[in-house]
C-alpha positions in Angstrom: 0.0 0.0 0.0 1.1 3.5 -0.6 1.7 6.2 2.0 -1.5 7.7 3.5 -1.8 11.4 3.4 -3.9 13.0 6.1 -5.5 16.3 5.9 -4.9 18.6 8.8 -7.8 20.7 9.8 -6.8 23.8 11.6 -8.7 24.2 14.8 -8.7 27.3 17.0 -7.1 27.0 20.3 -9.1 27.7 23.4 -7.4 31.1 23.8 -8.2 32.2 20.3 -11.8 31.1 20.7 -12.2 33.1 23.9 -10.7 36.2 22.2 -13.1 35.9 19.4 -16.0 35.5 21.8 -15.0 38.6 23.7 -14.9 40.6 20.5 -18.4 39.5 19.4 -21.3 41.8 20.4 -23.9 40.0 22.5 -27.2 41.4 23.7 -27.2 41.9 27.4 -30.4 41.3 29.5 -32.0 44.4 31.1 -30.9 45.1 34.6 -34.5 45.2 36.0 -35.1 41.7 34.6 -31.9 40.4 36.2 -32.9 42.1 39.5 -36.3 40.4 39.4 -34.5 37.0 38.8 -32.2 37.8 41.7 -35.1 38.4 44.0 -36.8 35.2 42.8 -33.7 33.2 43.4 -33.3 34.7 46.8 -36.9 33.8 47.7 -36.2 30.2 46.6 -33.0 30.1 48.7 -31.1 29.3 45.6 -27.6 30.5 46.4 -26.1 29.6 43.1 -28.9 31.4 41.3 -28.4 34.5 43.5 -24.7 34.5 42.7 -25.3 34.1 38.9 -28.0 36.8 38.8 -26.0 39.3 40.9 -22.9 38.9 38.7 -25.0 39.1 35.5 -26.7 42.3 36.8 -23.4 44.0 37.5 -21.9 42.9 34.1 -25.0 44.2 32.3 -25.0 47.5 34.2 -21.3 48.1 33.5 -21.5 47.1 29.9 -19.5 43.9 30.5 -16.3 45.7 31.5 -15.8 43.9 34.8 -12.3 42.8 35.8 -11.7 39.3 37.0 
């Protein structure tokens, strides 16, 4: 048999994919809707939901420019 030639498909690295994601414009939920979800999560004693809603509300209010 002859030599096999494989086609290499370039795949983005995780770093490149994250950079591209950061550059893409994404619609942000309204802060009042996030605050309503925060209150709902708090009423349900959902600590993970409270944390997610609180962080999402801050990111939405600041336009996504939150340092990690």
